[in-house]
MARSERO-495836 format. One line per 5 residues: number of its first residue (from 1); their letters; for each residue z, y, x of C-alpha. Coordinates in nm, 4 decimals. Layout:
# MARSERO-495836
NUM	a	Z/Y/X ~ ...
//
This chain:
# MARSERO-495836
1	mknqi	1.1121/0.5666/-4.8798 ~ 0.9661/0.2474/-4.7275 ~ 1.2274/0.2486/-4.4561 ~ 1.5060/0.2792/-4.7115 ~ 1.3714/-0.0121/-4.9173
6	fsilw	1.3446/-0.2379/-4.6140 ~ 1.6886/-0.1316/-4.4951 ~ 1.8407/-0.2237/-4.8324 ~ 1.6667/-0.5627/-4.8291 ~ 1.7897/-0.6233/-4.4764
11	kvlnk	2.1478/-0.5424/-4.5712 ~ 2.1219/-0.7804/-4.8669 ~ 2.0090/-1.0561/-4.6310 ~ 2.3099/-0.9871/-4.4100 ~ 2.5409/-1.0389/-4.7089
16	ipnlk	2.4092/-1.3902/-4.7763 ~ 2.5325/-1.6370/-4.5126 ~ 2.2569/-1.8144/-4.3156 ~ 1.9754/-1.6897/-4.5416 ~ 1.8385/-1.4460/-4.2858
21	ehlfr	1.8493/-1.7096/-4.0155 ~ 1.6494/-1.9533/-4.2265 ~ 1.3968/-1.6905/-4.3278 ~ 1.3221/-1.5895/-3.9715 ~ 1.3406/-1.9358/-3.8275
26	fyawk	1.1222/-2.0904/-4.0905 ~ 0.9788/-2.3499/-3.8515 ~ 1.3085/-2.5363/-3.8858 ~ 1.2674/-2.5943/-4.2586 ~ 1.2229/-2.9639/-4.3261
31	ifekv	0.9716/-2.8884/-4.5994 ~ 0.7228/-2.7949/-4.3280 ~ 0.7256/-3.1522/-4.2040 ~ 0.6112/-3.2650/-4.5480 ~ 0.3796/-2.9743/-4.6285
36	pklkg	0.2295/-2.8535/-4.2955 ~ -0.0102/-2.6165/-4.4732 ~ 0.2882/-2.4186/-4.6042 ~ 0.4030/-2.3617/-4.2495 ~ 0.0581/-2.2374/-4.1515
41	liyki	0.0474/-2.0054/-4.4514 ~ 0.3823/-1.8469/-4.3707 ~ 0.2803/-1.7974/-4.0083 ~ -0.0393/-1.6257/-4.1221 ~ 0.1532/-1.3968/-4.3562
46	ydrfw	0.4031/-1.3087/-4.0867 ~ 0.1343/-1.2502/-3.8233 ~ -0.0354/-1.0041/-4.0554 ~ 0.2730/-0.8162/-4.1688 ~ 0.5136/-0.8651/-3.8772
51	fiell	0.5294/-0.4878/-3.8168 ~ 0.7402/-0.4504/-4.1333 ~ 1.0454/-0.5459/-3.9293 ~ 0.9944/-0.2283/-3.7227 ~ 1.0309/-0.0169/-4.0381
56	idtdq	1.3856/-0.1302/-4.0960 ~ 1.6191/0.1600/-4.0340 ~ 1.9760/0.0429/-3.9987 ~ 2.2745/0.0883/-3.7718 ~ 2.2616/-0.2826/-3.6988
61	fsnsd	1.9875/-0.2123/-3.4457 ~ 2.1740/0.0510/-3.2474 ~ 2.1246/-0.0306/-2.8804 ~ 2.4218/0.1714/-2.7562 ~ 2.6148/-0.1492/-2.6819
66	lqsnn	2.3247/-0.2869/-2.4778 ~ 2.2266/0.0348/-2.3067 ~ 2.3441/0.0844/-1.9507 ~ 2.3156/0.4214/-1.7835 ~ 2.4099/0.3027/-1.4358
71	yeldl	2.2202/0.0376/-1.2439 ~ 2.0420/-0.0429/-0.9212 ~ 1.6777/0.0602/-0.9235 ~ 1.3813/-0.0208/-0.7002 ~ 1.3131/0.2987/-0.5077
76	mrihs	0.9382/0.2484/-0.5525 ~ 0.9865/0.3131/-0.9256 ~ 1.0792/0.6766/-0.8640 ~ 0.7371/0.8330/-0.8149 ~ 0.7989/1.1945/-0.9072
81	vltrr	1.0529/1.4716/-0.9356 ~ 1.0999/1.7257/-1.2134 ~ 1.0036/2.0510/-1.0427 ~ 0.9637/2.2966/-1.3311 ~ 1.3038/2.3489/-1.4870
86	esnei	1.5171/2.6458/-1.5688 ~ 1.8469/2.4899/-1.4718 ~ 2.0268/2.1626/-1.4127 ~ 2.1388/2.1490/-1.7754 ~ 1.9820/1.8566/-1.9610
91	sklpn	2.0158/2.0387/-2.2915 ~ 1.7681/2.3013/-2.1725 ~ 1.4873/2.0571/-2.1009 ~ 1.1707/2.1331/-2.3025 ~ 1.0177/1.8592/-2.5171
96	dwdla	0.7230/1.8294/-2.2790 ~ 0.9322/1.8014/-1.9637 ~ 0.7656/1.4753/-1.8622 ~ 0.4067/1.5980/-1.8868 ~ 0.2011/1.6293/-1.5709
101	qnltp	0.2505/2.0016/-1.5098 ~ 0.6276/1.9551/-1.4930 ~ 0.6229/1.6653/-1.2483 ~ 0.5317/1.6482/-0.8816 ~ 0.4857/1.3284/-0.6783
106	ieetq	0.7750/1.3146/-0.4349 ~ 0.5446/1.2634/-0.1351 ~ 0.3607/1.5870/-0.2195 ~ 0.6684/1.8088/-0.2267 ~ 0.7608/2.0433/0.0552
111	efqli	1.1006/1.8756/0.0723 ~ 0.9441/1.5381/0.1494 ~ 0.7079/1.6880/0.4084 ~ 0.9998/1.8572/0.5800 ~ 1.1937/1.5304/0.5967
116	kkhfn	0.8875/1.3351/0.7126 ~ 0.7949/1.5740/0.9935 ~ 1.1493/1.5923/1.1231 ~ 1.2352/1.2223/1.1219 ~ 0.8965/1.0548/1.1657
121	ndmdw	0.7303/1.3104/1.3946 ~ 1.0511/1.4058/1.5757 ~ 1.0000/1.7775/1.5119 ~ 1.2834/2.0274/1.5273 ~ 1.3818/2.1573/1.1837
126	keide	1.3039/2.5183/1.2730 ~ 0.9553/2.4387/1.4036 ~ 0.8383/2.2962/1.0701 ~ 0.6419/2.5197/0.8309 ~ 0.8294/2.3909/0.5272
131	hkhfk	1.1571/2.4938/0.6880 ~ 1.0254/2.8482/0.7209 ~ 0.9350/2.8417/0.3511 ~ 1.2864/2.7447/0.2428 ~ 1.4368/2.9963/0.4842
136	eilph	1.2237/3.2749/0.3330 ~ 1.3190/3.2114/-0.0304 ~ 1.6956/3.2081/0.0248 ~ 1.7339/3.5890/0.0535 ~ 1.5645/3.6225/-0.2849
141	nlkvl	1.8480/3.4362/-0.4584 ~ 1.6339/3.1225/-0.4875 ~ 1.8786/2.8512/-0.3998 ~ 1.7736/2.5339/-0.2219 ~ 2.0042/2.2779/-0.3779
146	ncste	2.3405/2.4566/-0.3582 ~ 2.2518/2.6502/-0.0450 ~ 2.2367/3.0251/-0.0903 ~ 2.2315/3.1260/0.2779 ~ 2.0451/3.0109/0.5874
151	qdfts	2.3748/2.8957/0.7355 ~ 2.4409/2.6758/0.4327 ~ 2.0927/2.5302/0.4584 ~ 2.1309/2.4583/0.8302 ~ 2.4595/2.2797/0.7645
156	ylnsl	2.2944/2.0740/0.4938 ~ 2.0091/1.9704/0.7269 ~ 2.2650/1.8665/0.9871 ~ 2.4267/1.6455/0.7236 ~ 2.0876/1.4801/0.6705
161	dnlhq	2.0733/1.4002/1.0431 ~ 2.4085/1.2256/1.0099 ~ 2.2935/1.0440/0.6956 ~ 1.9800/0.9267/0.8774 ~ 2.1874/0.7701/1.1522
166	klikd	2.4105/0.6050/0.8943 ~ 2.1155/0.4578/0.7043 ~ 1.9604/0.3220/1.0228 ~ 2.2816/0.1520/1.1340 ~ 2.4098/0.0280/0.7960
171	ksats	2.1648/-0.1431/0.5608 ~ 2.4161/-0.1337/0.2761 ~ 2.4847/0.2376/0.3072 ~ 2.2783/0.3134/-0.0034 ~ 2.5594/0.1765/-0.2205
176	dyhfn	2.7624/0.4917/-0.1429 ~ 2.5043/0.7190/-0.3060 ~ 2.4114/0.7719/-0.6697 ~ 2.1231/0.9765/-0.8038 ~ 2.0475/1.1197/-1.1456
181	vligr	1.7185/1.0213/-1.3081 ~ 1.5376/1.0882/-1.6341 ~ 1.3201/0.8403/-1.8226 ~ 0.9957/0.9747/-1.9634 ~ 0.8083/0.8865/-2.2800
186	ngefv	0.6301/0.5962/-2.1084 ~ 0.9349/0.4555/-1.9345 ~ 0.8723/0.6283/-1.6024 ~ 1.1701/0.7202/-1.3857 ~ 1.1845/1.0839/-1.2744
191	lfddi	1.4211/1.2233/-1.0146 ~ 1.6613/1.4913/-1.1375 ~ 1.8694/1.5218/-0.8245 ~ 1.8711/1.5797/-0.4480 ~ 1.5081/1.5319/-0.3469
196	fqvsl	1.5903/1.5770/0.0243 ~ 1.8165/1.2729/0.0253 ~ 1.5807/1.0595/-0.1824 ~ 1.2946/1.1581/0.0503 ~ 1.5052/1.0400/0.3413
201	fkivh	1.5707/0.7089/0.1666 ~ 1.1960/0.6673/0.1263 ~ 1.1309/0.7561/0.4896 ~ 1.3689/0.4882/0.6188 ~ 1.2179/0.2358/0.3725
206	kekln	1.5263/0.1616/0.1667 ~ 1.4375/-0.0619/-0.1280 ~ 1.7152/0.0121/-0.3777 ~ 1.8995/0.3112/-0.5145 ~ 2.1977/0.3375/-0.7460
211	vqvvf	2.0963/0.5630/-1.0315 ~ 2.2481/0.7165/-1.3404 ~ 2.0178/0.7748/-1.6355 ~ 2.1132/1.1185/-1.7652 ~ 1.8371/1.1583/-2.0233
216	rhplw	1.5799/0.9464/-2.2082 ~ 1.2754/1.0880/-2.3788 ~ 1.2922/1.0429/-2.7599 ~ 0.9669/0.8438/-2.7588 ~ 1.1115/0.6023/-2.5031
221	ikfrn	1.4249/0.5650/-2.7176 ~ 1.2010/0.4917/-3.0174 ~ 1.0239/0.2157/-2.8241 ~ 1.3562/0.0656/-2.7108 ~ 1.4808/0.0611/-3.0695
226	eflkf	1.1624/-0.1091/-3.1904 ~ 1.1936/-0.3677/-2.9172 ~ 1.5566/-0.4286/-3.0109 ~ 1.4571/-0.4900/-3.3727 ~ 1.1883/-0.7317/-3.2557
231	qsvhg	1.4336/-0.9116/-3.0293 ~ 1.7068/-0.9214/-3.2956 ~ 1.4758/-1.0861/-3.5475 ~ 1.3350/-1.3414/-3.3044 ~ 1.6532/-1.4306/-3.1220
236	elyqp	1.7024/-1.4324/-2.7467 ~ 1.4019/-1.3718/-2.5245 ~ 1.2245/-1.6522/-2.3417 ~ 1.1431/-1.4424/-2.0366 ~ 1.3148/-1.1808/-1.8222
241	lihpd	1.2089/-0.8232/-1.8867 ~ 1.0425/-0.6326/-1.6058 ~ 1.1574/-0.2822/-1.6950 ~ 1.5202/-0.2242/-1.5819 ~ 1.6040/-0.0012/-1.8797
246	lgfks	1.5372/-0.2834/-2.1258 ~ 1.8673/-0.4641/-2.0847 ~ 1.8226/-0.7146/-2.3658 ~ 1.9430/-1.0738/-2.3524 ~ 1.7113/-1.3376/-2.2094
251	shtde	1.7676/-1.7104/-2.1736 ~ 1.5663/-1.7103/-1.8501 ~ 1.5959/-1.5608/-1.5029 ~ 1.3485/-1.5332/-1.2158 ~ 1.4162/-1.8981/-1.1251
256	rflai	1.0890/-2.0381/-1.2609 ~ 0.8772/-1.7725/-1.0925 ~ 1.0500/-1.8192/-0.7578 ~ 1.0054/-2.1969/-0.7740 ~ 0.6331/-2.1553/-0.8384
261	qnalt	0.5963/-1.8824/-0.5771 ~ 0.7541/-2.1074/-0.3139 ~ 0.5045/-2.3821/-0.4005 ~ 0.1949/-2.1591/-0.3912 ~ -0.0885/-2.2562/-0.1615
266	lksgt	-0.3194/-1.9792/-0.2845 ~ -0.2664/-1.6127/-0.2012 ~ -0.5111/-1.4732/-0.4559 ~ -0.7508/-1.5775/-0.7324 ~ -0.7548/-1.6022/-1.1094
271	lldig	-0.4534/-1.7094/-1.3135 ~ -0.4277/-1.8175/-1.6770 ~ -0.0889/-1.7962/-1.8499 ~ -0.0944/-2.0123/-2.1653 ~ 0.1413/-1.8867/-2.4338
276	anlay	0.2192/-1.5800/-2.2255 ~ 0.4879/-1.4473/-2.4635 ~ 0.5602/-1.1030/-2.3111 ~ 0.3535/-1.1734/-1.9957 ~ 0.6379/-1.1735/-1.7450
281	fchkf	0.4456/-1.4089/-1.5162 ~ 0.1315/-1.1940/-1.5285 ~ 0.3388/-0.8969/-1.4116 ~ 0.4804/-1.0967/-1.1227 ~ 0.1566/-1.2650/-1.0157
286	edlgf	-0.0454/-0.9434/-1.0380 ~ 0.2026/-0.8007/-0.7884 ~ 0.1090/-1.0918/-0.5605 ~ -0.2612/-1.0090/-0.5879 ~ -0.3820/-1.2405/-0.8663
291	dcyav	-0.6274/-1.1489/-1.1422 ~ -0.4322/-1.2585/-1.4483 ~ -0.5213/-1.3574/-1.8059 ~ -0.2451/-1.3662/-2.0674 ~ -0.3273/-1.5757/-2.3756
296	evrps	-0.0890/-1.5277/-2.6673 ~ -0.1483/-1.6082/-3.0346 ~ 0.1405/-1.4086/-3.1902 ~ 0.0359/-1.0495/-3.2754 ~ 0.3960/-0.9281/-3.2511
301	nvhfm	0.4249/-1.0567/-2.8943 ~ 0.0885/-0.9060/-2.8074 ~ 0.1938/-0.5663/-2.9450 ~ 0.4884/-0.5424/-2.7065 ~ 0.3028/-0.7198/-2.4276
306	kklrd	0.0427/-0.4417/-2.4271 ~ 0.3063/-0.1699/-2.4288 ~ 0.4986/-0.3316/-2.1428 ~ 0.1758/-0.3785/-1.9456 ~ 0.0862/-0.0106/-1.9856
311	ierkk	0.4393/0.1033/-1.9039 ~ 0.4267/-0.0941/-1.5784 ~ 0.0700/0.0230/-1.5046 ~ -0.0613/-0.3300/-1.4809 ~ -0.4223/-0.4408/-1.5373
316	fkiin	-0.3995/-0.8050/-1.6492 ~ -0.6179/-0.9068/-1.9418 ~ -0.4622/-0.9875/-2.2791 ~ -0.6304/-1.2361/-2.5129 ~ -0.4837/-1.2500/-2.8630
321	ksifd	-0.5988/-1.5882/-2.9891 ~ -0.5158/-1.9556/-2.9821 ~ -0.5731/-2.1204/-2.6471 ~ -0.8056/-2.3607/-2.8285 ~ -1.0319/-2.0682/-2.9180
326	ldekr	-1.0540/-1.9414/-2.5611 ~ -1.4186/-1.8828/-2.4848 ~ -1.4070/-1.5811/-2.2507 ~ -1.3376/-1.7942/-1.9457 ~ -1.2683/-2.1616/-1.8763
331	dfdiv	-1.2343/-2.1755/-1.4970 ~ -0.9226/-2.0575/-1.3137 ~ -0.7592/-2.1035/-0.9774 ~ -0.4128/-2.1367/-1.1293 ~ -0.3014/-2.2302/-1.4807
336	lalni	0.0551/-2.1816/-1.6038 ~ 0.1641/-2.4097/-1.8874 ~ 0.5367/-2.3504/-1.9042 ~ 0.7255/-2.5034/-2.1941 ~ 0.4254/-2.4671/-2.4254
341	fhhfl	0.2236/-2.7894/-2.4513 ~ 0.4907/-2.9783/-2.6468 ~ 0.4122/-2.7591/-2.9493 ~ 0.0776/-2.9377/-2.9641 ~ 0.2413/-3.2812/-2.9784
346	rekgl	0.3995/-3.2135/-3.3140 ~ 0.0826/-3.2637/-3.5186 ~ -0.2081/-3.5022/-3.4631 ~ -0.4713/-3.2342/-3.5093 ~ -0.3169/-3.0104/-3.2421
351	ylkli	-0.2745/-3.3077/-3.0096 ~ -0.6467/-3.3842/-3.0290 ~ -0.7310/-3.0169/-2.9703 ~ -0.5101/-3.0193/-2.6604 ~ -0.7029/-3.3128/-2.5189
356	eflrk	-1.0335/-3.1358/-2.5854 ~ -0.9062/-2.8149/-2.4252 ~ -0.7787/-2.9899/-2.1105 ~ -1.1089/-3.1687/-2.0600 ~ -1.3029/-2.8404/-2.0707
361	ldmkv	-1.0665/-2.6501/-1.8425 ~ -1.1668/-2.6150/-1.4766 ~ -0.8775/-2.5339/-1.2421 ~ -0.7481/-2.5923/-0.8913 ~ -0.3798/-2.6235/-0.9781
366	myfqp	-0.1540/-2.6213/-1.2821 ~ 0.2159/-2.5443/-1.2864 ~ 0.3499/-2.7398/-1.5789 ~ 0.6910/-2.7338/-1.7436 ~ 0.7490/-3.0014/-2.0100
371	hdpse	1.0022/-2.9782/-2.2878 ~ 1.3332/-3.1595/-2.3163 ~ 1.2452/-3.4716/-2.5256 ~ 1.5867/-3.4584/-2.6926 ~ 1.5159/-3.1213/-2.8579
376	kvmqn	1.5684/-3.1267/-3.2350 ~ 1.2354/-2.9588/-3.2965 ~ 1.0607/-3.2724/-3.1620 ~ 1.2420/-3.5251/-3.3821 ~ 0.9551/-3.5652/-3.6290
381	aylny	0.6729/-3.4914/-3.3861 ~ 0.3489/-3.6893/-3.3851 ~ 0.4230/-3.7766/-3.0190 ~ 0.7199/-3.7024/-2.7970 ~ 0.6417/-3.7749/-2.4326
386	dnkqf	0.9089/-3.7906/-2.1680 ~ 0.8479/-3.5836/-1.8554 ~ 0.6568/-3.8428/-1.6568 ~ 0.4471/-3.9490/-1.9557 ~ 0.3537/-3.5878/-2.0240
391	vefii	0.2441/-3.5259/-1.6651 ~ 0.0354/-3.8436/-1.6651 ~ -0.1191/-3.7411/-1.9981 ~ -0.2432/-3.4166/-1.8395 ~ -0.3689/-3.5982/-1.5296
396	nnscl	-0.5635/-3.8446/-1.7451 ~ -0.7254/-3.5703/-1.9521 ~ -0.8017/-3.2998/-1.6961 ~ -0.9741/-3.2387/-1.3639 ~ -0.6428/-3.2760/-1.1783
401	neyal	-0.5486/-3.5897/-0.9853 ~ -0.2082/-3.5498/-0.8196 ~ 0.1313/-3.4052/-0.9017 ~ 0.4601/-3.3147/-0.7370 ~ 0.7992/-3.2127/-0.8736
406	inkts	0.8858/-2.8638/-0.7461 ~ 1.1962/-2.7838/-0.9500 ~ 1.4285/-3.0317/-1.1230 ~ 1.5930/-2.7970/-1.3735 ~ 1.5266/-2.4467/-1.4949
411	dganr	1.7910/-2.1942/-1.6000 ~ 2.0385/-2.4733/-1.6690 ~ 1.8026/-2.6666/-1.8987 ~ 1.6545/-3.0117/-1.8510 ~ 1.3066/-2.8727/-1.8018
416	piykl	1.1585/-2.9519/-1.4599 ~ 0.8481/-2.7845/-1.3193 ~ 0.5585/-2.9836/-1.1773 ~ 0.2640/-2.8862/-0.9627 ~ -0.0532/-3.0684/-1.0675
421	yk	-0.3528/-3.0435/-0.8346 ~ -0.6823/-3.2021/-0.7329
//
């Protein structure tokens, strides 16, 4: 009943030109410049009841247009293979197909061990115990792939020898092969195809595979739909998405991360991401070996941030509060302040809190991205620094002493990135 009510309300909003846009982009209302407390009140109401948008059930949020079933995938993402199945028919998969008893890590399968011993240890196929196992099951009508006789199996193994030579000689040879995968309830990719070939790809350390997603778990589809609703209400995303099956529009690429990575002088340590949004940078820097802290005030962002963190099996810490209320930790090796501090220039009270926060923060380096001073949202701001003024403001109110420009523009916008350091 609730879903139907919200769906009706949503459809009504769609019938009234521009009303929905104004409702969900309420920060643009000029009345907020005259009555700031009203803005704060609406934010508080939304932060408490934001989940209502996930109850809307409407065809408008169908992700079929955004969903891609064919793409290039990091091979490291395919950890396991579906071993317990009655047939190759997707329709016959049980509801619990992705639970532990149905999955086997690829490296623990007999197929992988056979491939490893032959190619890495230079053992003859017939001298390997796993080969004897597959040879023994064939007479019992237990097919290995499509091989029903020992002769078929021998021919197939010979084809793997040829494939091995091809992969060694041609780095781009992987583009000629496509593999079927399933996506489990937590977004994990599961092999539903030729495990011998995929094992070989792992052995020769290929990084990418072309895959076709042939089935998604209903719980994963539910999460994708919720994320689409969230994204549709809030507009385009401000960060790339880590998971390859979330093909939603983002206004950013990896450009900012790569610029910062190229300017790194530290290989490990603690990192604070201020206004982490969906914590893209925490994902990337944790991969580099950093202990990351994601601070984000919006409960809706935090909800999906946690889910994405768990899906990717990351460990970074999430702090759902204003950066000005941060009391867990005040000293970090690296601080990221990317396109966030200008929000605190719009009101005098926030500006003074920013100064207080910077003076208490202990850090070795900050990567800072200022806003574009010509942005409409800054027209009636308390202060509107240009890039150089903003950098000097941070230098004057923090423990940092020097700065260097490391990237002039970012994703086509006039938003440079600076490295500030002691």
